[in-house]
N, C-alpha and C positions, 0 to 999 in steps of 0.2 A: 504492499499500500503505499511506505515510503518512496518506492521507486515512480510508483505512478506520480505522487506528488511533483516530483523531482522532474518529473519529463512534462507534465502541465506548466509548472513555472519554466524549464525553458522554452516550451511553446509560446507563452505569455512574452516573454522578453526578446523572442524572434519575430515574432507578432507588433511587438512595440517600435523595436527599431524599423524595422520594414513598412509601418504605418498603418495596418489595419486594428487599428483601437477597438473594434467590438471584439473581433477574436482575441484579442492581449486582454479586456476583461473578462471574457468568458473563461479563459482560460486560466487567468488567475484565480479567479472566487473559485474554480475547481480544485485549483491547488490546495486553497485555503482550505475549504470544506474536507479534503480528503486527507492534509496535515492534520487538521482536528479530531477527526475519527481515530485517526493513528495515535495522538496524544493521549485521548480519553483510553484507549484500549491496551497503551502501553504502559501508563502508568498504574493501574491495577496489576497489572502483568508483574512489574517488577517488584510491587509490594508482597503478593501473595508467594513470589516466587524467594524473599527473603524470610518470612514468616513462617506461614501454613505449611507451603509444600518443601519446606527443607526438612531435611531429613538426618 
């Protein structure tokens, strides 16, 4: 998921350089959403990995 976020961020940067502002805004918003979902899923996983699932 983080890989897809980085890909959409790269698309947004390239589209902004070329001048496609609508494509750039769309790709940037998708990238932000994917990164947010990744962060929401990643933080509890680290916490559970350090506490509950530790053997």
